[in-house]
py3Dmol code that shows the C-alpha trace and the ligand (Angstrom):
import py3Dmol

protein = """\
ATOM      1  CA  MET A   1      67.514  35.685  53.995  1.00  0.00           C
ATOM      2  CA  SER A   2      70.226  33.576  52.383  1.00  0.00           C
ATOM      3  CA  THR A   3      71.503  30.083  52.953  1.00  0.00           C
ATOM      4  CA  ASP A   4      75.072  29.136  53.745  1.00  0.00           C
ATOM      5  CA  THR A   5      75.447  27.404  50.437  1.00  0.00           C
ATOM      6  CA  ASP A   6      74.788  30.620  48.535  1.00  0.00           C
ATOM      7  CA  THR A   7      77.244  32.806  50.420  1.00  0.00           C
ATOM      8  CA  PRO A   8      80.572  33.498  48.668  1.00  0.00           C
ATOM      9  CA  GLY A   9      82.971  30.648  49.300  1.00  0.00           C
ATOM     10  CA  GLY A  10      80.123  28.220  49.904  1.00  0.00           C
ATOM     11  CA  ASP A  11      80.091  28.332  53.711  1.00  0.00           C
ATOM     12  CA  ALA A  12      79.199  25.034  55.314  1.00  0.00           C
ATOM     13  CA  ASP A  13      76.471  24.181  57.818  1.00  0.00           C
ATOM     14  CA  THR A  14      76.257  24.518  61.616  1.00  0.00           C
ATOM     15  CA  ALA A  15      78.475  21.550  62.560  1.00  0.00           C
ATOM     16  CA  ALA A  16      81.183  22.516  60.072  1.00  0.00           C
ATOM     17  CA  ARG A  17      81.004  26.178  61.114  1.00  0.00           C
ATOM     18  CA  SER A  18      81.436  25.119  64.740  1.00  0.00           C
ATOM     19  CA  LEU A  19      84.556  23.131  63.866  1.00  0.00           C
ATOM     20  CA  ALA A  20      85.972  25.977  61.767  1.00  0.00           C
ATOM     21  CA  HIS A  21      85.443  28.510  64.550  1.00  0.00           C
ATOM     22  CA  TRP A  22      86.890  26.295  67.328  1.00  0.00           C
ATOM     23  CA  SER A  23      90.348  26.984  65.944  1.00  0.00           C
ATOM     24  CA  GLU A  24      93.320  29.284  66.430  1.00  0.00           C
ATOM     25  CA  ALA A  25      91.786  31.590  63.804  1.00  0.00           C
ATOM     26  CA  GLY A  26      88.666  31.808  65.961  1.00  0.00           C
ATOM     27  CA  ARG A  27      90.508  32.618  69.201  1.00  0.00           C
ATOM     28  CA  ALA A  28      89.610  36.351  69.305  1.00  0.00           C
ATOM     29  CA  GLU A  29      85.949  35.550  68.630  1.00  0.00           C
ATOM     30  CA  MET A  30      86.009  32.830  71.331  1.00  0.00           C
ATOM     31  CA  GLU A  31      87.505  35.258  73.857  1.00  0.00           C
ATOM     32  CA  ALA A  32      84.876  37.874  72.967  1.00  0.00           C
ATOM     33  CA  PHE A  33      82.174  35.251  73.578  1.00  0.00           C
ATOM     34  CA  TYR A  34      83.513  34.332  77.001  1.00  0.00           C
ATOM     35  CA  ALA A  35      83.409  37.969  78.125  1.00  0.00           C
ATOM     36  CA  LEU A  36      79.750  37.062  78.809  1.00  0.00           C
ATOM     37  CA  ALA A  37      79.574  33.269  78.589  1.00  0.00           C
ATOM     38  CA  THR A  38      81.930  32.595  81.511  1.00  0.00           C
ATOM     39  CA  GLU A  39      78.780  33.161  83.567  1.00  0.00           C
ATOM     40  CA  ASP A  40      77.333  29.935  82.111  1.00  0.00           C
ATOM     41  CA  TYR A  41      80.065  27.927  83.837  1.00  0.00           C
ATOM     42  CA  ARG A  42      79.956  29.838  87.134  1.00  0.00           C
ATOM     43  CA  GLN A  43      76.252  28.935  87.230  1.00  0.00           C
ATOM     44  CA  LEU A  44      77.047  25.246  86.672  1.00  0.00           C
ATOM     45  CA  ALA A  45      79.755  25.207  89.321  1.00  0.00           C
ATOM     46  CA  LEU A  46      77.302  26.695  91.835  1.00  0.00           C
ATOM     47  CA  ALA A  47      74.304  24.582  90.793  1.00  0.00           C
ATOM     48  CA  ALA A  48      75.356  21.438  92.695  1.00  0.00           C
ATOM     49  CA  ASP A  49      77.380  20.411  95.705  1.00  0.00           C
ATOM     50  CA  TRP A  50      80.093  19.044  93.438  1.00  0.00           C
ATOM     51  CA  PRO A  51      82.471  17.700  96.130  1.00  0.00           C
ATOM     52  CA  THR A  52      79.616  15.581  97.524  1.00  0.00           C
ATOM     53  CA  VAL A  53      78.209  14.593  94.128  1.00  0.00           C
ATOM     54  CA  LEU A  54      81.602  13.479  92.847  1.00  0.00           C
ATOM     55  CA  ARG A  55      82.721  11.787  96.064  1.00  0.00           C
ATOM     56  CA  ALA A  56      79.823   9.341  95.599  1.00  0.00           C
ATOM     57  CA  VAL A  57      81.377   7.945  92.391  1.00  0.00           C
ATOM     58  CA  THR A  58      85.096   8.371  92.964  1.00  0.00           C
ATOM     59  CA  HIS A  59      87.682   5.739  93.911  1.00  0.00           C
ATOM     60  CA  ASP A  60      91.407   5.436  93.358  1.00  0.00           C
ATOM     61  CA  GLY A  61      92.044   5.661  89.634  1.00  0.00           C
ATOM     62  CA  TRP A  62      88.641   7.107  88.788  1.00  0.00           C
ATOM     63  CA  ARG A  63      88.084   8.240  85.224  1.00  0.00           C
ATOM     64  CA  VAL A  64      86.272  11.200  83.696  1.00  0.00           C
ATOM     65  CA  LEU A  65      85.325  11.811  80.056  1.00  0.00           C
ATOM     66  CA  ASP A  66      84.781  15.467  79.112  1.00  0.00           C
ATOM     67  CA  VAL A  67      82.613  15.355  75.978  1.00  0.00           C
ATOM     68  CA  ALA A  68      83.075  18.395  73.721  1.00  0.00           C
ATOM     69  CA  CYS A  69      85.640  19.798  76.118  1.00  0.00           C
ATOM     70  CA  GLY A  70      85.866  23.152  74.334  1.00  0.00           C
ATOM     71  CA  SER A  71      88.404  25.396  76.039  1.00  0.00           C
ATOM     72  CA  GLY A  72      87.916  23.806  79.479  1.00  0.00           C
ATOM     73  CA  LYS A  73      85.639  26.386  81.065  1.00  0.00           C
ATOM     74  CA  PHE A  74      83.747  23.838  83.173  1.00  0.00           C
ATOM     75  CA  PRO A  75      86.754  22.279  84.955  1.00  0.00           C
ATOM     76  CA  THR A  76      88.138  25.808  85.308  1.00  0.00           C
ATOM     77  CA  ALA A  77      84.914  26.939  87.026  1.00  0.00           C
ATOM     78  CA  LEU A  78      84.941  23.871  89.303  1.00  0.00           C
ATOM     79  CA  ASP A  79      88.494  24.753  90.302  1.00  0.00           C
ATOM     80  CA  ARG A  80      87.528  28.366  90.958  1.00  0.00           C
ATOM     81  CA  TYR A  81      84.170  28.016  92.725  1.00  0.00           C
ATOM     82  CA  THR A  82      84.336  24.626  94.457  1.00  0.00           C
ATOM     83  CA  ASP A  83      86.855  22.688  96.521  1.00  0.00           C
ATOM     84  CA  LEU A  84      87.631  19.264  95.069  1.00  0.00           C
ATOM     85  CA  SER A  85      90.915  18.903  96.952  1.00  0.00           C
ATOM     86  CA  ALA A  86      89.649  15.937  99.006  1.00  0.00           C
ATOM     87  CA  LEU A  87      89.083  13.818  95.878  1.00  0.00           C
ATOM     88  CA  PRO A  88      91.685  11.348  94.605  1.00  0.00           C
ATOM     89  CA  GLU A  89      93.420  12.059  91.294  1.00  0.00           C
ATOM     90  CA  ALA A  90      91.240  11.408  88.238  1.00  0.00           C
ATOM     91  CA  SER A  91      92.325  10.401  84.745  1.00  0.00           C
ATOM     92  CA  TYR A  92      90.607  13.055  82.656  1.00  0.00           C
ATOM     93  CA  ASP A  93      89.985  12.124  79.010  1.00  0.00           C
ATOM     94  CA  LEU A  94      89.231  14.916  76.548  1.00  0.00           C
ATOM     95  CA  LEU A  95      86.926  14.467  73.555  1.00  0.00           C
ATOM     96  CA  ASP A  96      86.386  17.110  70.913  1.00  0.00           C
ATOM     97  CA  PRO A  97      86.530  17.101  67.099  1.00  0.00           C
ATOM     98  CA  SER A  98      88.677  20.251  67.399  1.00  0.00           C
ATOM     99  CA  THR A  99      92.342  19.620  68.283  1.00  0.00           C
ATOM    100  CA  PHE A 100      92.514  23.336  69.155  1.00  0.00           C
ATOM    101  CA  SER A 101      89.848  22.786  71.819  1.00  0.00           C
ATOM    102  CA  ILE A 102      91.608  19.727  73.222  1.00  0.00           C
ATOM    103  CA  ALA A 103      94.885  21.630  73.588  1.00  0.00           C
ATOM    104  CA  GLU A 104      93.106  24.583  75.237  1.00  0.00           C
ATOM    105  CA  ALA A 105      91.220  22.379  77.701  1.00  0.00           C
ATOM    106  CA  ARG A 106      94.257  20.274  78.509  1.00  0.00           C
ATOM    107  CA  ALA A 107      96.204  23.407  79.508  1.00  0.00           C
ATOM    108  CA  GLN A 108      93.446  24.384  81.946  1.00  0.00           C
ATOM    109  CA  LEU A 109      93.271  21.149  83.965  1.00  0.00           C
ATOM    110  CA  ARG A 110      94.163  21.345  87.655  1.00  0.00           C
ATOM    111  CA  PRO A 111      94.092  18.650  90.388  1.00  0.00           C
ATOM    112  CA  PRO A 112      92.269  16.405  90.952  1.00  0.00           C
ATOM    113  CA  PHE A 113      91.984  16.229  87.157  1.00  0.00           C
ATOM    114  CA  SER A 114      94.999  14.848  85.336  1.00  0.00           C
ATOM    115  CA  ALA A 115      94.926  14.886  81.527  1.00  0.00           C
ATOM    116  CA  ALA A 116      94.921  11.398  80.032  1.00  0.00           C
ATOM    117  CA  ARG A 117      93.595  10.220  76.666  1.00  0.00           C
ATOM    118  CA  GLU A 118      92.556  12.536  73.860  1.00  0.00           C
ATOM    119  CA  PHE A 119      89.869  11.762  71.293  1.00  0.00           C
ATOM    120  CA  ALA A 120      89.815  14.195  68.357  1.00  0.00           C
ATOM    121  CA  VAL A 121      86.417  12.977  67.184  1.00  0.00           C
ATOM    122  CA  THR A 122      82.744  13.801  67.641  1.00  0.00           C
ATOM    123  CA  LEU A 123      80.704  12.164  70.387  1.00  0.00           C
ATOM    124  CA  GLN A 124      78.981  10.134  67.678  1.00  0.00           C
ATOM    125  CA  GLU A 125      82.404   8.681  66.775  1.00  0.00           C
ATOM    126  CA  LEU A 126      83.560   7.793  70.310  1.00  0.00           C
ATOM    127  CA  PRO A 127      85.876   4.764  69.894  1.00  0.00           C
ATOM    128  CA  ALA A 128      84.600   1.416  71.182  1.00  0.00           C
ATOM    129  CA  ASP A 129      87.618   1.038  73.507  1.00  0.00           C
ATOM    130  CA  ALA A 130      86.897   4.310  75.361  1.00  0.00           C
ATOM    131  CA  GLY A 131      85.584   3.860  78.870  1.00  0.00           C
ATOM    132  CA  PRO A 132      83.785   2.759  80.856  1.00  0.00           C
ATOM    133  CA  TYR A 133      83.965   6.000  82.838  1.00  0.00           C
ATOM    134  CA  ASP A 134      82.958   6.865  86.384  1.00  0.00           C
ATOM    135  CA  VAL A 135      81.894  10.301  85.150  1.00  0.00           C
ATOM    136  CA  VAL A 136      80.906  11.529  81.687  1.00  0.00           C
ATOM    137  CA  TRP A 137      79.942  15.160  81.284  1.00  0.00           C
ATOM    138  CA  ALA A 138      79.075  17.504  78.443  1.00  0.00           C
ATOM    139  CA  THR A 139      78.543  21.130  79.412  1.00  0.00           C
ATOM    140  CA  HIS A 140      77.084  23.571  76.858  1.00  0.00           C
ATOM    141  CA  ALA A 141      78.553  21.139  74.429  1.00  0.00           C
ATOM    142  CA  LEU A 142      76.025  19.555  72.116  1.00  0.00           C
ATOM    143  CA  TYR A 143      74.388  22.489  70.274  1.00  0.00           C
ATOM    144  CA  ALA A 144      76.173  21.800  66.984  1.00  0.00           C
ATOM    145  CA  LEU A 145      75.585  18.051  67.124  1.00  0.00           C
ATOM    146  CA  PRO A 146      73.176  17.640  64.188  1.00  0.00           C
ATOM    147  CA  PRO A 147      69.675  16.623  65.371  1.00  0.00           C
ATOM    148  CA  ALA A 148      69.755  13.737  62.885  1.00  0.00           C
ATOM    149  CA  GLU A 149      72.829  12.287  64.652  1.00  0.00           C
ATOM    150  CA  LEU A 150      71.635  12.888  68.196  1.00  0.00           C
ATOM    151  CA  ALA A 151      70.397   9.332  68.826  1.00  0.00           C
ATOM    152  CA  GLN A 152      73.837   7.982  67.916  1.00  0.00           C
ATOM    153  CA  GLY A 153      75.538  10.546  70.151  1.00  0.00           C
ATOM    154  CA  ALA A 154      73.247   9.731  73.080  1.00  0.00           C
ATOM    155  CA  GLU A 155      73.896   5.997  72.683  1.00  0.00           C
ATOM    156  CA  GLN A 156      77.640   6.622  72.860  1.00  0.00           C
ATOM    157  CA  PHE A 157      77.221   8.830  75.944  1.00  0.00           C
ATOM    158  CA  VAL A 158      75.226   6.169  77.794  1.00  0.00           C
ATOM    159  CA  ARG A 159      77.545   3.358  76.666  1.00  0.00           C
ATOM    160  CA  ALA A 160      80.622   5.226  77.919  1.00  0.00           C
ATOM    161  CA  LEU A 161      79.278   5.353  81.484  1.00  0.00           C
ATOM    162  CA  ARG A 162      79.984   2.476  83.887  1.00  0.00           C
ATOM    163  CA  PRO A 163      76.955   1.044  85.740  1.00  0.00           C
ATOM    164  CA  GLY A 164      76.344   3.360  88.689  1.00  0.00           C
ATOM    165  CA  GLY A 165      78.491   6.110  87.172  1.00  0.00           C
ATOM    166  CA  LEU A 166      77.511   9.741  86.938  1.00  0.00           C
ATOM    167  CA  GLY A 167      76.423  11.377  83.676  1.00  0.00           C
ATOM    168  CA  PHE A 168      75.875  15.121  83.496  1.00  0.00           C
ATOM    169  CA  VAL A 169      74.767  17.277  80.585  1.00  0.00           C
ATOM    170  CA  ALA A 170      74.127  21.014  80.803  1.00  0.00           C
ATOM    171  CA  GLN A 171      72.312  22.374  77.780  1.00  0.00           C
ATOM    172  CA  ALA A 172      70.135  25.396  77.082  1.00  0.00           C
ATOM    173  CA  THR A 173      66.414  24.768  76.561  1.00  0.00           C
ATOM    174  CA  ALA A 174      64.544  25.627  73.376  1.00  0.00           C
ATOM    175  CA  GLN A 175      63.360  28.952  74.800  1.00  0.00           C
ATOM    176  CA  SER A 176      66.731  29.974  76.210  1.00  0.00           C
ATOM    177  CA  HIS A 177      68.905  32.649  74.582  1.00  0.00           C
ATOM    178  CA  TYR A 178      71.268  30.397  72.607  1.00  0.00           C
ATOM    179  CA  LEU A 179      68.455  28.492  70.903  1.00  0.00           C
ATOM    180  CA  ALA A 180      66.025  31.414  70.536  1.00  0.00           C
ATOM    181  CA  PHE A 181      68.753  33.631  69.117  1.00  0.00           C
ATOM    182  CA  TYR A 182      69.913  31.019  66.603  1.00  0.00           C
ATOM    183  CA  ASP A 183      66.344  30.293  65.483  1.00  0.00           C
ATOM    184  CA  ALA A 184      65.844  34.033  64.885  1.00  0.00           C
ATOM    185  CA  PHE A 185      69.200  34.275  63.106  1.00  0.00           C
ATOM    186  CA  ARG A 186      68.263  31.336  60.879  1.00  0.00           C
ATOM    187  CA  ALA A 187      64.872  32.847  60.113  1.00  0.00           C
ATOM    188  CA  GLY A 188      66.122  36.374  59.457  1.00  0.00           C
ATOM    189  CA  VAL A 189      69.719  36.170  58.273  1.00  0.00           C
ATOM    190  CA  ARG A 190      70.900  32.737  57.080  1.00  0.00           C
ATOM    191  CA  ASP A 191      69.181  29.396  57.146  1.00  0.00           C
ATOM    192  CA  ARG A 192      71.172  26.591  58.700  1.00  0.00           C
ATOM    193  CA  THR A 193      70.692  23.383  60.666  1.00  0.00           C
ATOM    194  CA  PRO A 194      69.167  24.374  64.050  1.00  0.00           C
ATOM    195  CA  TYR A 195      70.977  23.935  67.322  1.00  0.00           C
ATOM    196  CA  THR A 196      70.095  20.871  69.359  1.00  0.00           C
ATOM    197  CA  SER A 197      68.097  21.758  72.492  1.00  0.00           C
ATOM    198  CA  ALA A 198      68.204  20.400  76.027  1.00  0.00           C
ATOM    199  CA  GLU A 199      64.777  18.837  75.543  1.00  0.00           C
ATOM    200  CA  GLN A 200      66.043  16.902  72.511  1.00  0.00           C
ATOM    201  CA  VAL A 201      69.163  15.771  74.374  1.00  0.00           C
ATOM    202  CA  ALA A 202      67.157  14.589  77.402  1.00  0.00           C
ATOM    203  CA  ASP A 203      64.738  12.659  75.166  1.00  0.00           C
ATOM    204  CA  ALA A 204      67.609  11.060  73.247  1.00  0.00           C
ATOM    205  CA  LEU A 205      69.390  10.011  76.443  1.00  0.00           C
ATOM    206  CA  ARG A 206      66.172   8.427  77.755  1.00  0.00           C
ATOM    207  CA  ALA A 207      65.673   6.612  74.443  1.00  0.00           C
ATOM    208  CA  ALA A 208      69.266   5.359  74.707  1.00  0.00           C
ATOM    209  CA  GLY A 209      68.433   3.760  78.071  1.00  0.00           C
ATOM    210  CA  GLY A 210      69.718   6.512  80.364  1.00  0.00           C
ATOM    211  CA  ASP A 211      68.084   6.904  83.780  1.00  0.00           C
ATOM    212  CA  VAL A 212      67.530  10.651  83.375  1.00  0.00           C
ATOM    213  CA  ARG A 213      66.605  13.289  85.969  1.00  0.00           C
ATOM    214  CA  THR A 214      66.412  16.953  85.045  1.00  0.00           C
ATOM    215  CA  GLN A 215      66.350  20.340  86.741  1.00  0.00           C
ATOM    216  CA  THR A 216      66.502  23.828  85.260  1.00  0.00           C
ATOM    217  CA  VAL A 217      68.571  26.848  86.183  1.00  0.00           C
ATOM    218  CA  GLU A 218      67.599  30.369  85.113  1.00  0.00           C
ATOM    219  CA  TYR A 219      69.833  33.435  85.036  1.00  0.00           C
ATOM    220  CA  THR A 220      70.664  36.442  82.896  1.00  0.00           C
ATOM    221  CA  SER A 221      73.825  37.793  81.356  1.00  0.00           C
ATOM    222  CA  GLY A 222      74.271  41.152  79.728  1.00  0.00           C
ATOM    223  CA  THR A 223      76.275  44.189  78.809  1.00  0.00           C
ATOM    224  CA  ALA A 224      75.859  47.846  77.922  1.00  0.00           C
ATOM    225  CA  ASP A 225      78.955  47.662  75.712  1.00  0.00           C
ATOM    226  CA  ARG A 226      77.940  47.207  72.062  1.00  0.00           C
ATOM    227  CA  ALA A 227      81.329  45.756  71.105  1.00  0.00           C
ATOM    228  CA  VAL A 228      80.988  43.088  73.787  1.00  0.00           C
ATOM    229  CA  ALA A 229      77.409  42.324  72.717  1.00  0.00           C
ATOM    230  CA  GLU A 230      78.501  42.082  69.081  1.00  0.00           C
ATOM    231  CA  GLY A 231      81.355  39.663  69.837  1.00  0.00           C
ATOM    232  CA  PHE A 232      79.118  37.498  71.999  1.00  0.00           C
ATOM    233  CA  LEU A 233      76.312  37.342  69.429  1.00  0.00           C
ATOM    234  CA  GLN A 234      78.636  36.683  66.499  1.00  0.00           C
ATOM    235  CA  ARG A 235      80.007  33.660  68.333  1.00  0.00           C
ATOM    236  CA  CYS A 236      76.460  32.545  69.191  1.00  0.00           C
ATOM    237  CA  ALA A 237      75.947  32.332  65.397  1.00  0.00           C
ATOM    238  CA  PHE A 238      79.501  31.261  64.471  1.00  0.00           C
ATOM    239  CA  ASP A 239      79.374  34.207  62.079  1.00  0.00           C
ATOM    240  CA  ASP A 240      81.565  37.284  62.457  1.00  0.00           C
ATOM    241  CA  ALA A 241      80.577  38.593  59.024  1.00  0.00           C
ATOM    242  CA  VAL A 242      77.288  39.989  60.355  1.00  0.00           C
ATOM    243  CA  SER A 243      77.619  43.150  62.458  1.00  0.00           C
ATOM    244  CA  LEU A 244      75.430  44.012  65.421  1.00  0.00           C
ATOM    245  CA  ASP A 245      73.880  46.821  63.343  1.00  0.00           C
ATOM    246  CA  GLN A 246      72.997  44.278  60.641  1.00  0.00           C
ATOM    247  CA  MET A 247      71.582  41.835  63.175  1.00  0.00           C
ATOM    248  CA  GLU A 248      69.423  44.572  64.711  1.00  0.00           C
ATOM    249  CA  ALA A 249      68.130  45.556  61.259  1.00  0.00           C
ATOM    250  CA  ALA A 250      67.372  41.978  60.147  1.00  0.00           C
ATOM    251  CA  PRO A 251      63.825  40.624  60.040  1.00  0.00           C
ATOM    252  CA  VAL A 252      62.904  38.297  62.926  1.00  0.00           C
ATOM    253  CA  LEU A 253      66.360  38.595  64.515  1.00  0.00           C
ATOM    254  CA  GLY A 254      65.888  42.360  64.925  1.00  0.00           C
ATOM    255  CA  ASP A 255      62.650  41.745  66.838  1.00  0.00           C
ATOM    256  CA  TYR A 256      64.321  39.163  69.054  1.00  0.00           C
ATOM    257  CA  LEU A 257      67.219  41.512  69.847  1.00  0.00           C
ATOM    258  CA  ALA A 258      64.876  44.454  70.503  1.00  0.00           C
ATOM    259  CA  GLY A 259      63.302  42.313  73.218  1.00  0.00           C
ATOM    260  CA  CYS A 260      66.728  41.891  74.817  1.00  0.00           C
ATOM    261  CA  ARG A 261      67.476  45.667  74.957  1.00  0.00           C
ATOM    262  CA  ASP A 262      66.373  48.264  77.477  1.00  0.00           C
ATOM    263  CA  ALA A 263      65.745  51.977  76.790  1.00  0.00           C
ATOM    264  CA  SER A 264      69.435  52.779  77.210  1.00  0.00           C
ATOM    265  CA  GLY A 265      70.375  50.136  74.626  1.00  0.00           C
ATOM    266  CA  ALA A 266      71.938  47.770  77.162  1.00  0.00           C
ATOM    267  CA  TYR A 267      71.520  44.063  76.429  1.00  0.00           C
ATOM    268  CA  THR A 268      70.217  41.410  78.826  1.00  0.00           C
ATOM    269  CA  PHE A 269      70.030  37.797  77.663  1.00  0.00           C
ATOM    270  CA  GLN A 270      67.694  35.298  79.353  1.00  0.00           C
ATOM    271  CA  HIS A 271      69.104  31.840  79.967  1.00  0.00           C
ATOM    272  CA  GLU A 272      67.304  28.659  80.944  1.00  0.00           C
ATOM    273  CA  VAL A 273      69.656  25.716  81.238  1.00  0.00           C
ATOM    274  CA  MET A 274      68.609  22.134  81.819  1.00  0.00           C
ATOM    275  CA  LEU A 275      70.872  20.055  84.042  1.00  0.00           C
ATOM    276  CA  ILE A 276      70.468  16.473  82.905  1.00  0.00           C
ATOM    277  CA  TRP A 277      71.682  13.891  85.429  1.00  0.00           C
ATOM    278  CA  LEU A 278      72.139  10.203  84.680  1.00  0.00           C
TER     279      LEU A 278
END
"""
ligand_1 = """\
27
SAM
C 80.951 25.641 73.864
S 82.200 24.445 73.628
C 81.975 23.407 75.002
C 82.428 24.045 76.269
C 83.129 23.120 77.239
N 82.269 22.061 77.719
C 83.786 23.877 78.376
O 83.726 23.393 79.523
O 84.418 24.913 78.116
C 81.599 23.450 72.315
C 82.591 22.396 71.800
O 81.818 21.367 71.168
C 82.608 20.794 70.178
N 81.715 19.976 69.335
C 80.931 20.377 68.319
N 80.250 19.335 67.821
C 80.588 18.243 68.560
C 80.214 16.859 68.536
N 79.326 16.394 67.649
N 80.772 16.028 69.432
C 81.649 16.496 70.343
N 82.057 17.798 70.397
C 81.522 18.642 69.519
C 83.253 22.001 69.528
O 84.378 21.651 68.756
C 83.580 22.862 70.734
O 84.899 22.671 71.166
"""
view = py3Dmol.view(width=600, height=400)
view.addModel(protein, "pdb")
view.setStyle({"model": 0}, {"cartoon": {"style": "trace"}})
view.addModel(ligand_1, "xyz")
view.setStyle({"model": 1}, {"stick": {}})
view.zoomTo()
view.show()
């Protein structure tokens, strides 16, 4: 096993790797990832009666903050799998430290969401004049937020929400694929800062004063195509320098991946996602 600081070029840690990969240079890797990960957002769109949930907090001029907007897969899934046409237009603010992500998400927005302010910062750095919002959500968004900065991020999330507003975080649990895979990758390939889990996010939001309710959603995703599996897993690690063959041969990670393969070699990944409602 090596560490990122001893790889050629002195690769940086998880948060910096995330930022580097959410870029135009990382587009092909991102698209390979979403060959499987689009399922994550279909699951979220189907997990709640979104027209009813949102109607309870909307009014003329309502405002949404999308924290770590990425490439806009959540609003895209809402547009595809739900019908929000009865809701009034919303000012939709986009927050992400990656300007690439903000531009991608902005291009995906459809009514009732209308792109408004952009914040090219981390959640921890949310400006004091942002909000209050009727809705703040962060979907599969906070993995690369360093655990040591989570309390600060959670305080900003809770502060951004108006009294009676709706907060929603979707994040994989510690035993779910994204976290289990990265722990095995860190143990067997390269040590890095771990991903932040749903349990940690829920605890931090409670500590920040959030009135938190949780539920979990379980599902699988998978493929028999090794190229698709490789692209997905490389993005899970923000590391396209490690091939699927190398991952399968690595200590710890190889055992984890063997448990995800059937006799034919096809991959199935087990997901457990916590929906955190405030
Ligand atoms: C998987 S994407 C999020 C997906 C997005 N919610 C969607 O609907 O498509 C993760 C995003 O988190 C951003 N990010 C990483 N660390 C962050 C932080 N500390 N605060 C806010 N965003 C962060 C990354 O730049 C990336 O765009």
